[in-house]
C-alpha positions as CSV (number, residue, x, y, z in Angstrom):
1,M,0.0,0.0,0.0
2,D,1.3,3.4,-0.9
3,P,1.9,5.8,2.0
4,L,-0.6,8.6,2.5
5,P,0.2,12.0,1.2
6,I,1.9,14.4,3.6
7,N,1.9,18.1,3.0
8,V,4.4,20.5,4.5
9,L,4.0,24.2,4.7
10,C,7.1,26.4,4.6
11,L,6.1,29.7,6.1
12,G,8.4,32.7,6.2
13,D,10.0,35.7,4.4
14,S,12.7,36.0,1.7
15,L,14.9,33.5,3.4
16,T,12.1,30.9,2.9
17,N,11.4,32.2,-0.6
18,G,15.0,31.7,-1.5
19,H,15.8,35.3,-2.5
20,I,19.2,35.7,-4.0
21,R,19.5,38.9,-6.0
22,A,17.8,40.6,-9.0
23,R,14.5,38.8,-8.3
24,A,16.2,35.4,-8.5
25,H,14.9,32.8,-6.1
26,T,16.0,29.2,-5.1
27,P,13.7,28.3,-2.2
28,Y,15.1,25.7,0.3
29,S,11.8,23.8,-0.2
30,D,12.9,23.0,-3.8
31,H,16.1,21.5,-2.5
32,I,14.3,19.5,0.2
33,Q,11.7,18.3,-2.4
34,S,14.6,16.9,-4.5
35,L,16.1,15.2,-1.5
36,L,12.7,13.6,-0.6
37,N,12.0,12.4,-4.1
38,G,15.5,11.1,-4.5
39,N,15.0,9.0,-1.3
40,G,11.7,7.6,-2.4
41,Q,9.6,10.0,-0.2
42,N,7.5,11.1,-3.1
43,H,4.4,11.1,-0.9
44,V,5.8,14.2,0.9
45,T,5.1,17.6,-0.8
46,L,6.5,20.9,0.3
47,F,4.6,24.2,-0.3
48,N,6.7,27.4,-0.4
49,A,4.8,30.2,1.4
50,G,7.8,32.5,1.7
51,V,7.2,36.2,0.8
52,D,10.0,38.7,0.4
53,G,10.0,41.4,3.0
54,D,7.4,39.7,5.2
55,T,7.2,40.3,8.9
56,V,5.8,38.0,11.6
57,P,2.4,39.9,11.8
58,R,2.0,39.6,8.1
59,M,2.8,35.9,8.2
60,L,0.1,35.6,10.9
61,S,-2.4,37.3,8.7
62,R,-1.7,35.0,5.8
63,L,-1.7,31.8,7.8
64,P,-5.4,31.1,8.1
65,T,-6.0,31.4,4.4
66,L,-3.0,29.1,3.7
67,L,-4.4,26.5,6.1
68,Q,-7.8,26.6,4.3
69,Q,-6.3,26.0,0.9
70,V,-4.4,22.7,1.7
71,Q,-4.6,20.2,4.5
72,F,-1.1,20.5,6.0
73,H,0.4,18.0,8.3
74,H,3.7,19.7,9.2
75,V,4.9,23.3,9.1
76,I,8.4,24.8,8.8
77,F,8.5,28.4,10.2
78,L,11.2,31.0,9.9
79,G,10.4,34.6,10.7
80,G,11.8,37.7,12.4
81,T,14.5,39.0,10.2
82,N,12.5,41.9,8.8
83,D,10.9,42.6,12.2
84,L,14.4,43.2,13.6
85,A,15.1,45.9,11.0
86,F,12.5,48.1,12.8
87,V,13.8,47.5,16.3
88,S,15.3,50.5,18.0
89,N,16.6,50.9,21.5
90,A,14.8,54.1,22.5
91,G,16.0,54.8,26.0
92,D,17.4,52.5,28.6
93,I,15.7,49.2,27.8
94,T,17.0,45.7,27.4
95,P,17.2,43.8,24.1
96,E,14.4,41.6,25.5
97,Q,12.2,44.6,26.0
98,A,13.1,46.0,22.6
99,T,12.0,42.8,20.9
100,A,9.1,41.9,23.1
101,H,6.6,43.1,20.5
102,I,7.7,40.4,18.0
103,S,5.4,37.7,19.2
104,F,5.3,34.2,17.8
105,K,2.5,33.0,20.2
106,P,-0.4,33.8,17.9
107,I,1.1,31.7,15.2
108,Y,1.8,28.9,17.7
109,D,-1.8,29.0,18.8
110,I,-3.1,28.6,15.3
111,L,-0.8,25.7,14.5
112,V,-1.6,23.9,17.8
113,A,-5.4,24.4,17.2
114,Q,-5.2,23.0,13.6
115,Q,-6.0,19.4,14.0
116,S,-4.4,18.2,10.8
117,I,-1.0,19.6,11.9
118,K,1.0,17.0,13.7
119,S,4.1,19.2,14.3
120,F,5.9,22.3,13.3
121,L,9.6,23.2,13.1
122,H,10.6,26.7,14.3
123,L,14.0,27.9,12.9
124,T,16.0,30.5,14.8
125,V,16.8,33.7,12.9
126,P,20.2,33.1,11.3
127,Y,23.2,35.4,11.8
128,N,24.3,37.5,8.9
129,T,26.7,40.4,8.1
130,F,24.8,42.9,10.2
131,D,25.3,40.8,13.4
132,R,29.1,40.8,12.7
133,L,29.2,44.5,12.2
134,D,26.7,45.8,14.7
135,P,26.8,44.4,18.3
136,G,23.5,46.2,19.1
137,Y,21.7,44.5,16.3
138,K,23.1,41.1,17.3
139,S,21.9,41.6,20.9
140,Y,18.3,42.1,19.6
141,K,18.6,38.9,17.5
142,D,20.0,37.0,20.4
143,A,17.1,38.1,22.6
144,L,14.6,37.0,19.9
145,N,16.3,33.7,19.3
146,N,16.5,33.0,23.0
147,R,12.7,33.2,23.1
148,I,12.4,30.9,20.1
149,I,14.6,28.4,21.8
150,S,13.1,28.6,25.3
151,D,9.4,29.2,24.7
152,P,7.7,25.8,25.1
153,C,4.8,24.8,22.9
154,P,3.0,21.6,22.0
155,K,3.8,20.2,18.5
156,K,6.9,22.4,18.4
157,S,10.4,21.2,17.3
158,L,13.4,23.5,17.1
159,L,16.3,24.0,14.7
160,D,18.9,26.5,15.9
161,L,20.6,27.6,12.6
162,N,23.3,29.3,14.6
163,N,24.4,26.1,16.4
164,P,28.1,25.7,15.8
165,A,27.6,22.0,15.3
166,L,25.8,22.7,12.0
167,N,28.9,24.5,10.5
168,F,26.4,27.1,9.2
169,N,27.0,30.0,11.7
170,H,27.9,33.1,9.7
171,L,30.0,34.5,12.6
172,L,32.2,31.4,12.7
173,M,33.0,31.2,9.0
174,T,35.9,32.4,7.0
175,E,35.5,35.2,4.5
176,D,35.7,32.6,1.7
177,E,32.9,30.5,3.2
178,R,30.7,33.6,3.6
179,D,31.4,34.6,0.0
180,E,30.4,31.1,-1.1
181,L,27.2,30.7,1.0
182,W,25.8,34.3,1.0
183,S,24.8,36.3,-2.0
184,D,24.6,39.6,0.0
185,A,24.7,40.8,3.6
186,L,21.3,39.2,4.4
187,H,20.5,36.4,1.9
188,Y,22.1,33.1,1.1
189,S,23.5,32.1,-2.2
190,S,22.1,29.1,-4.1
191,L,24.6,26.9,-2.4
192,G,23.7,28.5,0.9
193,Y,20.0,27.6,0.5
194,K,21.1,24.1,-0.4
195,R,23.0,23.9,2.8
196,L,20.0,25.3,4.7
197,A,17.8,22.6,3.1
198,A,20.2,19.9,4.2
199,C,19.9,21.1,7.8
200,I,16.1,21.3,7.7
201,Y,15.8,17.9,5.9
202,T,17.4,16.1,8.8
203,E,14.9,17.6,11.3
204,L,12.0,17.1,8.9
205,N,12.7,13.4,8.7
206,K,12.5,13.1,12.4
207,M,9.1,14.8,12.3
208,L,7.8,12.5,9.5
209,V,8.5,9.4,11.6
210,S,7.3,10.7,15.0
């Protein structure tokens, strides 16, 4: 008997949409789909719902419609990069206070309430050139990522893209590695999205068998 179809929603911004430059895109979902098909997992289909420039509130507003269009069983979620661009430390407040308005809980609540969804994978916001050059910006991202890592939620799995064990941390790379894996200060190159896909694919397989 053939396995039942499994649909995976990839929700996010330009990093999910695979933005490179000059309107070129190579979504990580395309690379994962190739890995799945090559390993006989043709019953699993990924849907790219990445939108360039999207913020967490806009992802939240799009999510109900997306869930009505297809019965999804798993979700991969990456958001917060564009939200951090609007964070400013006005006055004597901590990075945690400065980023407190970036809330993932409404998205968590929808995913938990959706009966067809068995699990979702939340990715931390990856480091980039701005974190290397601006300690203040990095402190905001660290505060946001600490929340992603520490906030418990049913159905939630975590992939910390800045974990040194993945060999994908921008701050720990040589200049040659950065040039190879990034197309600009913020976005990956085609090879970088392929590396991102490999990291996600490992975790997705764990979700598929759980």
